[in-house]
Biopython code that builds the backbone (N, CA, C, O; Angstrom):
import numpy as np
from Bio.PDB.StructureBuilder import StructureBuilder

atoms = [
    (1, "UNK", "N", (1.376, 11.320, -90.233)),
    (1, "UNK", "CA", (0.822, 10.754, -89.019)),
    (1, "UNK", "C", (-0.677, 11.034, -88.985)),
    (1, "UNK", "O", (-1.126, 12.138, -89.291)),
    (2, "UNK", "N", (-1.436, 10.018, -88.607)),
    (2, "UNK", "CA", (-2.881, 10.159, -88.582)),
    (2, "UNK", "C", (-3.318, 10.863, -87.305)),
    (2, "UNK", "O", (-2.724, 10.673, -86.244)),
    (3, "UNK", "N", (-4.332, 11.656, -87.415)),
    (3, "UNK", "CA", (-4.917, 12.325, -86.248)),
    (3, "UNK", "C", (-6.236, 11.641, -85.922)),
    (3, "UNK", "O", (-7.073, 11.421, -86.798)),
    (4, "UNK", "N", (-6.405, 11.310, -84.653)),
    (4, "UNK", "CA", (-7.626, 10.659, -84.209)),
    (4, "UNK", "C", (-8.438, 11.623, -83.369)),
    (4, "UNK", "O", (-7.898, 12.487, -82.679)),
    (5, "UNK", "N", (-9.751, 11.455, -83.443)),
    (5, "UNK", "CA", (-10.629, 12.216, -82.555)),
    (5, "UNK", "C", (-10.623, 11.549, -81.183)),
    (5, "UNK", "O", (-10.393, 10.345, -81.066)),
    (6, "UNK", "N", (-10.876, 12.337, -80.161)),
    (6, "UNK", "CA", (-10.908, 11.790, -78.807)),
    (6, "UNK", "C", (-12.028, 10.752, -78.706)),
    (6, "UNK", "O", (-13.161, 11.006, -79.116)),
    (7, "UNK", "N", (-11.692, 9.573, -78.152)),
    (7, "UNK", "CA", (-12.671, 8.510, -78.021)),
    (7, "UNK", "C", (-12.838, 7.678, -79.283)),
    (7, "UNK", "O", (-13.681, 6.781, -79.311)),
    (8, "UNK", "N", (-12.069, 7.944, -80.320)),
    (8, "UNK", "CA", (-12.163, 7.204, -81.571)),
    (8, "UNK", "C", (-11.677, 5.768, -81.344)),
    (8, "UNK", "O", (-10.686, 5.549, -80.647)),
    (9, "UNK", "N", (-12.367, 4.805, -81.926)),
    (9, "UNK", "CA", (-11.998, 3.404, -81.752)),
    (9, "UNK", "C", (-10.602, 3.116, -82.289)),
    (9, "UNK", "O", (-9.879, 2.296, -81.722)),
    (10, "UNK", "N", (-10.217, 3.777, -83.370)),
    (10, "UNK", "CA", (-8.891, 3.549, -83.920)),
    (10, "UNK", "C", (-7.808, 4.068, -82.986)),
    (10, "UNK", "O", (-6.717, 3.501, -82.921)),
    (11, "UNK", "N", (-8.104, 5.141, -82.264)),
    (11, "UNK", "CA", (-7.147, 5.647, -81.285)),
    (11, "UNK", "C", (-6.979, 4.639, -80.160)),
    (11, "UNK", "O", (-5.863, 4.394, -79.701)),
    (12, "UNK", "N", (-8.076, 4.059, -79.721)),
    (12, "UNK", "CA", (-8.010, 3.040, -78.671)),
    (12, "UNK", "C", (-7.209, 1.837, -79.164)),
    (12, "UNK", "O", (-6.414, 1.280, -78.408)),
    (13, "UNK", "N", (-7.403, 1.431, -80.405)),
    (13, "UNK", "CA", (-6.649, 0.308, -80.968)),
    (13, "UNK", "C", (-5.159, 0.621, -81.005)),
    (13, "UNK", "O", (-4.341, -0.251, -80.713)),
    (14, "UNK", "N", (-4.794, 1.844, -81.357)),
    (14, "UNK", "CA", (-3.375, 2.190, -81.384)),
    (14, "UNK", "C", (-2.792, 2.255, -79.978)),
    (14, "UNK", "O", (-1.628, 1.909, -79.777)),
    (15, "UNK", "N", (-3.589, 2.694, -79.000)),
    (15, "UNK", "CA", (-3.112, 2.701, -77.613)),
    (15, "UNK", "C", (-2.926, 1.275, -77.090)),
    (15, "UNK", "O", (-1.967, 1.006, -76.366)),
    (16, "UNK", "N", (-3.825, 0.368, -77.446)),
    (16, "UNK", "CA", (-3.672, -1.030, -77.061)),
    (16, "UNK", "C", (-2.395, -1.599, -77.670)),
    (16, "UNK", "O", (-1.662, -2.333, -77.008)),
    (17, "UNK", "N", (-2.128, -1.261, -78.928)),
    (17, "UNK", "CA", (-0.916, -1.728, -79.598)),
    (17, "UNK", "C", (0.331, -1.215, -78.873)),
    (17, "UNK", "O", (1.275, -1.973, -78.650)),
    (18, "UNK", "N", (0.335, 0.049, -78.512)),
    (18, "UNK", "CA", (1.493, 0.613, -77.809)),
    (18, "UNK", "C", (1.650, 0.016, -76.424)),
    (18, "UNK", "O", (2.763, -0.329, -76.026)),
    (19, "UNK", "N", (0.553, -0.114, -75.676)),
    (19, "UNK", "CA", (0.608, -0.679, -74.328)),
    (19, "UNK", "C", (1.133, -2.114, -74.359)),
    (19, "UNK", "O", (1.987, -2.486, -73.554)),
    (20, "UNK", "N", (0.619, -2.917, -75.293)),
    (20, "UNK", "CA", (1.073, -4.307, -75.372)),
    (20, "UNK", "C", (2.551, -4.374, -75.739)),
    (20, "UNK", "O", (3.264, -5.254, -75.257)),
    (21, "UNK", "N", (3.016, -3.470, -76.573)),
    (21, "UNK", "CA", (4.435, -3.438, -76.922)),
    (21, "UNK", "C", (5.313, -3.101, -75.732)),
    (21, "UNK", "O", (6.376, -3.696, -75.558)),
    (22, "UNK", "N", (4.884, -2.158, -74.913)),
    (22, "UNK", "CA", (5.660, -1.786, -73.721)),
    (22, "UNK", "C", (5.704, -2.944, -72.727)),
    (22, "UNK", "O", (6.764, -3.244, -72.178)),
    (23, "UNK", "N", (4.573, -3.593, -72.491)),
    (23, "UNK", "CA", (4.538, -4.714, -71.545)),
    (23, "UNK", "C", (5.399, -5.866, -72.053)),
    (23, "UNK", "O", (6.098, -6.505, -71.266)),
    (24, "UNK", "N", (5.359, -6.135, -73.337)),
    (24, "UNK", "CA", (6.208, -7.191, -73.895)),
    (24, "UNK", "C", (7.685, -6.831, -73.770)),
    (24, "UNK", "O", (8.512, -7.709, -73.526)),
    (25, "UNK", "N", (8.022, -5.576, -73.931)),
    (25, "UNK", "CA", (9.412, -5.142, -73.768)),
    (25, "UNK", "C", (9.876, -5.291, -72.324)),
    (25, "UNK", "O", (11.043, -5.594, -72.077)),
    (26, "UNK", "N", (8.980, -5.081, -71.374)),
    (26, "UNK", "CA", (9.320, -5.267, -69.962)),
    (26, "UNK", "C", (9.500, -6.756, -69.658)),
    (26, "UNK", "O", (10.317, -7.120, -68.812)),
    (27, "UNK", "N", (8.746, -7.614, -70.338)),
    (27, "UNK", "CA", (8.839, -9.052, -70.110)),
    (27, "UNK", "C", (10.140, -9.649, -70.646)),
    (27, "UNK", "O", (10.612, -10.651, -70.108)),
    (28, "UNK", "N", (10.724, -9.072, -71.676)),
    (28, "UNK", "CA", (11.898, -9.669, -72.317)),
    (28, "UNK", "C", (13.058, -9.950, -71.369)),
    (28, "UNK", "O", (13.651, -11.024, -71.476)),
    (29, "UNK", "N", (13.426, -9.047, -70.438)),
    (29, "UNK", "CA", (14.533, -9.393, -69.526)),
    (29, "UNK", "C", (14.244, -10.635, -68.677)),
    (29, "UNK", "O", (15.155, -11.415, -68.397)),
    (30, "UNK", "N", (12.997, -10.826, -68.268)),
    (30, "UNK", "CA", (12.631, -12.027, -67.507)),
    (30, "UNK", "C", (12.820, -13.262, -68.385)),
    (30, "UNK", "O", (13.339, -14.282, -67.932)),
    (31, "UNK", "N", (12.402, -13.162, -69.621)),
    (31, "UNK", "CA", (12.542, -14.264, -70.560)),
    (31, "UNK", "C", (14.017, -14.614, -70.755)),
    (31, "UNK", "O", (14.383, -15.789, -70.734)),
    (32, "UNK", "N", (14.855, -13.613, -70.944)),
    (32, "UNK", "CA", (16.286, -13.862, -71.140)),
    (32, "UNK", "C", (16.937, -14.418, -69.873)),
    (32, "UNK", "O", (17.871, -15.216, -69.959)),
    (33, "UNK", "N", (16.459, -14.009, -68.711)),
    (33, "UNK", "CA", (16.975, -14.556, -67.456)),
    (33, "UNK", "C", (16.693, -16.060, -67.372)),
    (33, "UNK", "O", (17.566, -16.840, -66.989)),
    (34, "UNK", "N", (15.480, -16.458, -67.728)),
    (34, "UNK", "CA", (15.127, -17.884, -67.689)),
    (34, "UNK", "C", (15.940, -18.655, -68.726)),
    (34, "UNK", "O", (16.362, -19.781, -68.461)),
    (35, "UNK", "N", (16.163, -18.077, -69.884)),
    (35, "UNK", "CA", (17.020, -18.739, -70.875)),
    (35, "UNK", "C", (18.440, -18.898, -70.336)),
    (35, "UNK", "O", (19.094, -19.911, -70.584)),
    (36, "UNK", "N", (18.914, -17.890, -69.597)),
    (36, "UNK", "CA", (20.227, -17.992, -68.971)),
    (36, "UNK", "C", (20.271, -19.090, -67.922)),
    (36, "UNK", "O", (21.278, -19.786, -67.789)),
    (37, "UNK", "N", (19.179, -19.248, -67.176)),
    (37, "UNK", "CA", (19.114, -20.340, -66.201)),
    (37, "UNK", "C", (19.233, -21.699, -66.894)),
    (37, "UNK", "O", (19.870, -22.617, -66.377)),
    (38, "UNK", "N", (18.625, -21.812, -68.046)),
    (38, "UNK", "CA", (18.679, -23.073, -68.782)),
    (38, "UNK", "C", (20.109, -23.408, -69.179)),
    (38, "UNK", "O", (20.469, -24.582, -69.274)),
    (39, "UNK", "N", (20.913, -22.401, -69.406)),
    (39, "UNK", "CA", (22.300, -22.635, -69.806)),
    (39, "UNK", "C", (23.237, -22.829, -68.621)),
    (39, "UNK", "O", (24.223, -23.559, -68.724)),
    (40, "UNK", "N", (22.936, -22.177, -67.489)),
    (40, "UNK", "CA", (23.920, -22.152, -66.405)),
    (40, "UNK", "C", (23.563, -22.994, -65.189)),
    (40, "UNK", "O", (24.463, -23.597, -64.604)),
    (41, "UNK", "N", (22.318, -23.069, -64.780)),
    (41, "UNK", "CA", (21.960, -23.728, -63.519)),
    (41, "UNK", "C", (20.687, -24.554, -63.700)),
    (41, "UNK", "O", (19.575, -24.033, -63.610)),
    (42, "UNK", "N", (20.868, -25.831, -63.952)),
    (42, "UNK", "CA", (19.735, -26.703, -64.239)),
    (42, "UNK", "C", (18.823, -26.883, -63.022)),
    (42, "UNK", "O", (17.604, -26.973, -63.174)),
    (43, "UNK", "N", (19.399, -26.936, -61.821)),
    (43, "UNK", "CA", (18.578, -27.116, -60.623)),
    (43, "UNK", "C", (17.673, -25.925, -60.388)),
    (43, "UNK", "O", (16.501, -26.088, -60.049)),
    (44, "UNK", "N", (18.207, -24.730, -60.564)),
    (44, "UNK", "CA", (17.396, -23.526, -60.394)),
    (44, "UNK", "C", (16.319, -23.436, -61.481)),
    (44, "UNK", "O", (15.207, -22.975, -61.223)),
    (45, "UNK", "N", (16.653, -23.874, -62.681)),
    (45, "UNK", "CA", (15.662, -23.901, -63.761)),
    (45, "UNK", "C", (14.541, -24.880, -63.433)),
    (45, "UNK", "O", (13.371, -24.580, -63.672)),
    (46, "UNK", "N", (14.882, -26.042, -62.889)),
    (46, "UNK", "CA", (13.846, -27.011, -62.508)),
    (46, "UNK", "C", (12.906, -26.425, -61.462)),
    (46, "UNK", "O", (11.695, -26.637, -61.531)),
    (47, "UNK", "N", (13.447, -25.694, -60.496)),
    (47, "UNK", "CA", (12.601, -25.042, -59.494)),
    (47, "UNK", "C", (11.687, -24.009, -60.120)),
    (47, "UNK", "O", (10.518, -23.896, -59.750)),
    (48, "UNK", "N", (12.220, -23.258, -61.067)),
    (48, "UNK", "CA", (11.404, -22.255, -61.755)),
    (48, "UNK", "C", (10.294, -22.924, -62.563)),
    (48, "UNK", "O", (9.157, -22.450, -62.574)),
    (49, "UNK", "N", (10.621, -24.017, -63.231)),
    (49, "UNK", "CA", (9.621, -24.713, -64.048)),
    (49, "UNK", "C", (8.523, -25.329, -63.187)),
    (49, "UNK", "O", (7.371, -25.392, -63.618)),
    (50, "UNK", "N", (8.853, -25.782, -61.982)),
    (50, "UNK", "CA", (7.808, -26.264, -61.075)),
    (50, "UNK", "C", (6.898, -25.121, -60.654)),
    (50, "UNK", "O", (5.689, -25.301, -60.505)),
    (51, "UNK", "N", (7.484, -23.947, -60.466)),
    (51, "UNK", "CA", (6.695, -22.766, -60.102)),
    (51, "UNK", "C", (5.715, -22.394, -61.214)),
    (51, "UNK", "O", (4.631, -21.877, -60.942)),
    (52, "UNK", "N", (6.091, -22.655, -62.448)),
    (52, "UNK", "CA", (5.215, -22.287, -63.568)),
    (52, "UNK", "C", (3.992, -23.178, -63.683)),
    (52, "UNK", "O", (3.111, -22.897, -64.496)),
    (53, "UNK", "N", (3.909, -24.239, -62.899)),
    (53, "UNK", "CA", (2.717, -25.095, -62.913)),
    (53, "UNK", "C", (1.565, -24.510, -62.102)),
    (53, "UNK", "O", (0.460, -25.053, -62.132)),
    (54, "UNK", "N", (1.797, -23.422, -61.383)),
    (54, "UNK", "CA", (0.728, -22.792, -60.604)),
    (54, "UNK", "C", (-0.322, -22.187, -61.535)),
    (54, "UNK", "O", (-0.013, -21.746, -62.642)),
    (55, "UNK", "N", (-1.567, -22.176, -61.062)),
    (55, "UNK", "CA", (-2.674, -21.662, -61.881)),
    (55, "UNK", "C", (-2.501, -20.176, -62.196)),
    (55, "UNK", "O", (-2.805, -19.741, -63.307)),
    (56, "UNK", "N", (-2.018, -19.395, -61.231)),
    (56, "UNK", "CA", (-1.849, -17.947, -61.469)),
    (56, "UNK", "C", (-0.811, -17.686, -62.562)),
    (56, "UNK", "O", (-0.928, -16.726, -63.323)),
    (57, "UNK", "N", (0.202, -18.546, -62.632)),
    (57, "UNK", "CA", (1.219, -18.397, -63.680)),
    (57, "UNK", "C", (0.629, -18.759, -65.034)),
    (57, "UNK", "O", (0.947, -18.125, -66.040)),
    (58, "UNK", "N", (-0.230, -19.776, -65.067)),
    (58, "UNK", "CA", (-0.893, -20.144, -66.334)),
    (58, "UNK", "C", (-1.785, -19.002, -66.831)),
    (58, "UNK", "O", (-1.852, -18.727, -68.029)),
    (59, "UNK", "N", (-2.468, -18.345, -65.888)),
    (59, "UNK", "CA", (-3.300, -17.197, -66.265)),
    (59, "UNK", "C", (-2.433, -16.053, -66.778)),
    (59, "UNK", "O", (-2.783, -15.383, -67.749)),
    (60, "UNK", "N", (-1.295, -15.836, -66.113)),
    (60, "UNK", "CA", (-0.373, -14.786, -66.563)),
    (60, "UNK", "C", (0.198, -15.115, -67.943)),
    (60, "UNK", "O", (0.371, -14.221, -68.771)),
    (61, "UNK", "N", (0.488, -16.378, -68.188)),
    (61, "UNK", "CA", (0.963, -16.787, -69.516)),
    (61, "UNK", "C", (-0.094, -16.508, -70.586)),
    (61, "UNK", "O", (0.221, -16.029, -71.675)),
    (62, "UNK", "N", (-1.352, -16.816, -70.257)),
    (62, "UNK", "CA", (-2.429, -16.542, -71.213)),
    (62, "UNK", "C", (-2.535, -15.040, -71.470)),
    (62, "UNK", "O", (-2.772, -14.617, -72.601)),
    (63, "UNK", "N", (-2.358, -14.231, -70.413)),
    (63, "UNK", "CA", (-2.356, -12.779, -70.593)),
    (63, "UNK", "C", (-1.207, -12.321, -71.469)),
    (63, "UNK", "O", (-1.364, -11.417, -72.289)),
    (64, "UNK", "N", (-0.050, -12.945, -71.295)),
    (64, "UNK", "CA", (1.107, -12.598, -72.114)),
    (64, "UNK", "C", (0.879, -12.961, -73.576)),
    (64, "UNK", "O", (1.243, -12.201, -74.474)),
    (65, "UNK", "N", (0.276, -14.123, -73.811)),
    (65, "UNK", "CA", (-0.037, -14.517, -75.187)),
    (65, "UNK", "C", (-1.084, -13.565, -75.776)),
    (65, "UNK", "O", (-1.026, -13.224, -76.958)),
    (66, "UNK", "N", (-2.041, -13.138, -74.942)),
    (66, "UNK", "CA", (-3.029, -12.164, -75.408)),
    (66, "UNK", "C", (-2.339, -10.867, -75.826)),
    (66, "UNK", "O", (-2.635, -10.319, -76.888)),
    (67, "UNK", "N", (-1.423, -10.378, -74.997)),
    (67, "UNK", "CA", (-0.707, -9.150, -75.348)),
    (67, "UNK", "C", (0.112, -9.330, -76.621)),
    (67, "UNK", "O", (0.177, -8.427, -77.456)),
    (68, "UNK", "N", (0.736, -10.496, -76.769)),
    (68, "UNK", "CA", (1.507, -10.759, -77.977)),
    (68, "UNK", "C", (0.610, -10.776, -79.206)),
    (68, "UNK", "O", (0.956, -10.208, -80.242)),
    (69, "UNK", "N", (-0.551, -11.431, -79.089)),
    (69, "UNK", "CA", (-1.480, -11.488, -80.221)),
    (69, "UNK", "C", (-2.051, -10.106, -80.529)),
    (69, "UNK", "O", (-2.178, -9.731, -81.695)),
    (70, "UNK", "N", (-2.398, -9.343, -79.479)),
    (70, "UNK", "CA", (-2.890, -7.977, -79.697)),
    (70, "UNK", "C", (-1.839, -7.136, -80.407)),
    (70, "UNK", "O", (-2.155, -6.374, -81.321)),
    (71, "UNK", "N", (-0.596, -7.277, -79.983)),
    (71, "UNK", "CA", (0.469, -6.490, -80.592)),
    (71, "UNK", "C", (0.692, -6.904, -82.045)),
    (71, "UNK", "O", (0.885, -6.055, -82.915)),
    (72, "UNK", "N", (0.664, -8.208, -82.300)),
    (72, "UNK", "CA", (0.881, -8.676, -83.667)),
    (72, "UNK", "C", (-0.247, -8.236, -84.598)),
    (72, "UNK", "O", (0.005, -7.673, -85.664)),
    (73, "UNK", "N", (-1.500, -8.496, -84.189)),
    (73, "UNK", "CA", (-2.611, -8.138, -85.061)),
    (73, "UNK", "C", (-2.803, -6.621, -85.147)),
    (73, "UNK", "O", (-3.237, -6.110, -86.180)),
    (74, "UNK", "N", (-2.483, -5.900, -84.065)),
    (74, "UNK", "CA", (-2.511, -4.442, -84.130)),
    (74, "UNK", "C", (-1.458, -3.909, -85.087)),
    (74, "UNK", "O", (-1.693, -2.939, -85.807)),
    (75, "UNK", "N", (-0.294, -4.550, -85.089)),
    (75, "UNK", "CA", (0.758, -4.162, -86.028)),
    (75, "UNK", "C", (0.366, -4.434, -87.464)),
    (75, "UNK", "O", (0.661, -3.639, -88.356)),
    (76, "UNK", "N", (-0.301, -5.560, -87.691)),
    (76, "UNK", "CA", (-0.790, -5.847, -89.048)),
    (76, "UNK", "C", (-1.827, -4.814, -89.481)),
    (76, "UNK", "O", (-1.872, -4.409, -90.643)),
    (77, "UNK", "N", (-2.667, -4.390, -88.520)),
    (77, "UNK", "CA", (-3.659, -3.360, -88.829)),
    (77, "UNK", "C", (-2.952, -2.058, -89.204)),
    (77, "UNK", "O", (-3.357, -1.373, -90.144)),
    (78, "UNK", "N", (-1.892, -1.720, -88.464)),
    (78, "UNK", "CA", (-1.151, -0.491, -88.778)),
    (78, "UNK", "C", (-0.477, -0.582, -90.140)),
    (78, "UNK", "O", (-0.445, 0.396, -90.887)),
    (79, "UNK", "N", (0.060, -1.750, -90.465)),
    (79, "UNK", "CA", (0.652, -1.918, -91.795)),
    (79, "UNK", "C", (-0.400, -1.765, -92.882)),
    (79, "UNK", "O", (-0.127, -1.196, -93.940)),
    (80, "UNK", "N", (-1.600, -2.270, -92.626)),
    (80, "UNK", "CA", (-2.674, -2.118, -93.605)),
    (80, "UNK", "C", (-3.033, -0.649, -93.779)),
    (80, "UNK", "O", (-3.293, -0.200, -94.895)),
    (81, "UNK", "N", (-3.048, 0.106, -92.674)),
    (81, "UNK", "CA", (-3.355, 1.540, -92.766)),
    (81, "UNK", "C", (-2.276, 2.260, -93.562)),
    (81, "UNK", "O", (-2.572, 3.143, -94.367)),
    (82, "UNK", "N", (-1.018, 1.876, -93.333)),
    (82, "UNK", "CA", (0.094, 2.542, -94.007)),
    (82, "UNK", "C", (0.121, 2.262, -95.505)),
    (82, "UNK", "O", (0.316, 3.176, -96.306)),
    (83, "UNK", "N", (-0.077, 0.994, -95.886)),
    (83, "UNK", "CA", (0.208, 0.607, -97.261)),
    (83, "UNK", "C", (-1.020, 0.331, -98.118)),
    (83, "UNK", "O", (-0.893, 0.163, -99.331)),
    (84, "UNK", "N", (-2.201, 0.280, -97.517)),
    (84, "UNK", "CA", (-3.416, 0.067, -98.306)),
    (84, "UNK", "C", (-4.201, 1.370, -98.362)),
    (84, "UNK", "O", (-4.032, 2.225, -97.493)),
    (85, "UNK", "N", (-5.044, 1.536, -99.351)),
    (85, "UNK", "CA", (-5.835, 2.762, -99.429)),
    (85, "UNK", "C", (-6.768, 2.900, -98.213)),
    (85, "UNK", "O", (-7.220, 1.910, -97.638)),
    (86, "UNK", "N", (-7.032, 4.132, -97.851)),
    (86, "UNK", "CA", (-7.892, 4.431, -96.700)),
    (86, "UNK", "C", (-9.259, 3.805, -96.921)),
    (86, "UNK", "O", (-9.818, 3.869, -98.016)),
    (87, "UNK", "N", (-9.797, 3.187, -95.847)),
    (87, "UNK", "CA", (-11.080, 2.508, -95.957)),
    (87, "UNK", "C", (-11.915, 2.802, -94.713)),
    (87, "UNK", "O", (-11.370, 2.827, -93.610)),
    (88, "UNK", "N", (-13.212, 3.024, -94.857)),
    (88, "UNK", "CA", (-14.051, 3.250, -93.673)),
    (88, "UNK", "C", (-14.238, 1.985, -92.836)),
    (88, "UNK", "O", (-14.789, 2.056, -91.737)),
    (89, "UNK", "N", (-13.793, 0.837, -93.329)),
    (89, "UNK", "CA", (-13.941, -0.410, -92.589)),
    (89, "UNK", "C", (-12.811, -0.648, -91.591)),
    (89, "UNK", "O", (-12.699, -1.745, -91.043)),
    (90, "UNK", "N", (-11.976, 0.356, -91.345)),
    (90, "UNK", "CA", (-10.837, 0.154, -90.443)),
    (90, "UNK", "C", (-11.280, -0.187, -89.023)),
    (90, "UNK", "O", (-10.617, -0.970, -88.343)),
    (91, "UNK", "N", (-12.383, 0.384, -88.570)),
    (91, "UNK", "CA", (-12.883, 0.047, -87.237)),
    (91, "UNK", "C", (-13.254, -1.429, -87.170)),
    (91, "UNK", "O", (-13.031, -2.077, -86.147)),
    (92, "UNK", "N", (-13.807, -1.957, -88.232)),
    (92, "UNK", "CA", (-14.135, -3.375, -88.274)),
    (92, "UNK", "C", (-12.867, -4.212, -88.235)),
    (92, "UNK", "O", (-12.814, -5.233, -87.549)),
    (93, "UNK", "N", (-11.848, -3.786, -88.967)),
    (93, "UNK", "CA", (-10.577, -4.508, -88.949)),
    (93, "UNK", "C", (-9.943, -4.474, -87.562)),
    (93, "UNK", "O", (-9.389, -5.477, -87.112)),
    (94, "UNK", "N", (-10.019, -3.335, -86.884)),
    (94, "UNK", "CA", (-9.467, -3.228, -85.530)),
    (94, "UNK", "C", (-10.209, -4.153, -84.576)),
    (94, "UNK", "O", (-9.586, -4.824, -83.753)),
    (95, "UNK", "N", (-11.523, -4.194, -84.676)),
    (95, "UNK", "CA", (-12.319, -5.084, -83.820)),
    (95, "UNK", "C", (-12.015, -6.544, -84.142)),
    (95, "UNK", "O", (-11.951, -7.376, -83.236)),
    (96, "UNK", "N", (-11.829, -6.859, -85.406)),
    (96, "UNK", "CA", (-11.497, -8.226, -85.785)),
    (96, "UNK", "C", (-10.125, -8.625, -85.252)),
    (96, "UNK", "O", (-9.930, -9.765, -84.831)),
    (97, "UNK", "N", (-9.178, -7.698, -85.268)),
    (97, "UNK", "CA", (-7.842, -7.983, -84.734)),
    (97, "UNK", "C", (-7.911, -8.294, -83.243)),
    (97, "UNK", "O", (-7.234, -9.206, -82.769)),
    (98, "UNK", "N", (-8.715, -7.550, -82.509)),
    (98, "UNK", "CA", (-8.854, -7.805, -81.076)),
    (98, "UNK", "C", (-9.561, -9.145, -80.846)),
    (98, "UNK", "O", (-9.178, -9.900, -79.953)),
    (99, "UNK", "N", (-10.574, -9.437, -81.633)),
    (99, "UNK", "CA", (-11.294, -10.708, -81.482)),
    (99, "UNK", "C", (-10.379, -11.894, -81.780)),
    (99, "UNK", "O", (-10.401, -12.889, -81.054)),
    (100, "UNK", "N", (-9.593, -11.802, -82.815)),
    (100, "UNK", "CA", (-8.657, -12.880, -83.148)),
    (100, "UNK", "C", (-7.621, -13.032, -82.044)),
    (100, "UNK", "O", (-7.226, -14.150, -81.715)),
    (101, "UNK", "N", (-7.179, -11.922, -81.469)),
    (101, "UNK", "CA", (-6.211, -11.972, -80.378)),
    (101, "UNK", "C", (-6.778, -12.702, -79.168)),
    (101, "UNK", "O", (-6.093, -13.521, -78.556)),
    (102, "UNK", "N", (-8.030, -12.407, -78.822)),
    (102, "UNK", "CA", (-8.653, -13.106, -77.711)),
    (102, "UNK", "C", (-8.807, -14.598, -78.017)),
    (102, "UNK", "O", (-8.634, -15.432, -77.128)),
    (103, "UNK", "N", (-9.126, -14.932, -79.249)),
    (103, "UNK", "CA", (-9.251, -16.334, -79.637)),
    (103, "UNK", "C", (-7.922, -17.060, -79.503)),
    (103, "UNK", "O", (-7.876, -18.175, -78.984)),
    (104, "UNK", "N", (-6.837, -16.439, -79.965)),
    (104, "UNK", "CA", (-5.511, -17.052, -79.858)),
    (104, "UNK", "C", (-5.143, -17.247, -78.393)),
    (104, "UNK", "O", (-4.648, -18.307, -78.012)),
    (105, "UNK", "N", (-5.382, -16.233, -77.577)),
    (105, "UNK", "CA", (-5.058, -16.316, -76.157)),
    (105, "UNK", "C", (-5.881, -17.387, -75.452)),
    (105, "UNK", "O", (-5.342, -18.158, -74.659)),
    (106, "UNK", "N", (-7.165, -17.441, -75.730)),
    (106, "UNK", "CA", (-8.028, -18.449, -75.101)),
    (106, "UNK", "C", (-7.631, -19.851, -75.537)),
    (106, "UNK", "O", (-7.662, -20.778, -74.728)),
    (107, "UNK", "N", (-7.262, -20.022, -76.794)),
    (107, "UNK", "CA", (-6.814, -21.325, -77.276)),
    (107, "UNK", "C", (-5.544, -21.762, -76.561)),
    (107, "UNK", "O", (-5.414, -22.921, -76.167)),
    (108, "UNK", "N", (-4.613, -20.839, -76.394)),
    (108, "UNK", "CA", (-3.387, -21.136, -75.664)),
    (108, "UNK", "C", (-3.695, -21.523, -74.224)),
    (108, "UNK", "O", (-3.157, -22.506, -73.714)),
    (109, "UNK", "N", (-4.556, -20.756, -73.572)),
    (109, "UNK", "CA", (-4.883, -21.013, -72.174)),
    (109, "UNK", "C", (-5.557, -22.372, -72.009)),
    (109, "UNK", "O", (-5.240, -23.114, -71.080)),
    (110, "UNK", "N", (-6.471, -22.694, -72.891)),
    (110, "UNK", "CA", (-7.173, -23.972, -72.791)),
    (110, "UNK", "C", (-6.241, -25.158, -73.043)),
    (110, "UNK", "O", (-6.426, -26.228, -72.462)),
    (111, "UNK", "N", (-5.259, -24.976, -73.894)),
    (111, "UNK", "CA", (-4.305, -26.069, -74.135)),
    (111, "UNK", "C", (-3.294, -26.187, -73.002)),
    (111, "UNK", "O", (-2.714, -27.254, -72.804)),
    (112, "UNK", "N", (-3.071, -25.091, -72.243)),
    (112, "UNK", "CA", (-2.109, -25.118, -71.136)),
    (112, "UNK", "C", (-2.711, -25.715, -69.879)),
    (112, "UNK", "O", (-1.982, -26.233, -69.033)),
    (113, "UNK", "N", (-4.021, -25.654, -69.743)),
    (113, "UNK", "CA", (-4.666, -26.150, -68.515)),
    (113, "UNK", "C", (-4.893, -27.613, -68.566)),
    (113, "UNK", "O", (-5.425, -28.189, -67.616)),
]
sb = StructureBuilder()
sb.init_structure("model")
sb.init_model(0)
sb.init_chain("A")
sb.init_seg("    ")
for serial, (resi, resn, name, xyz) in enumerate(atoms, 1):
    if name == "N":
        sb.init_residue(resn, " ", resi, " ")
    sb.init_atom(name, np.array(xyz, "f"), 0.0, 1.0, " ", f" {name:<3s}", serial, name[0])
structure = sb.get_structure()
């Protein structure tokens, strides 16, 4: 297990990865509930889908996609740390992962609006 110094950028990247994973895990029951609505009650699903047209829901969706992208690219960064030789450019890779995550999220949001 790697030890990070307090305030280290890599520590912040790992905390972002963990936080996004926890939030995504909390979201999963809501996702499964909506999938259940699709199977059992079409009228209630239609009401839910109309609710998702609100701007605040679109912003929340973009946030969810951001968390998903952060978690995915953070996980790829962790795999690189595990299986590739140690490199001083890891901070650059962590920053690039966050930048790509924001790009993916912004692209999703712009296509949803």
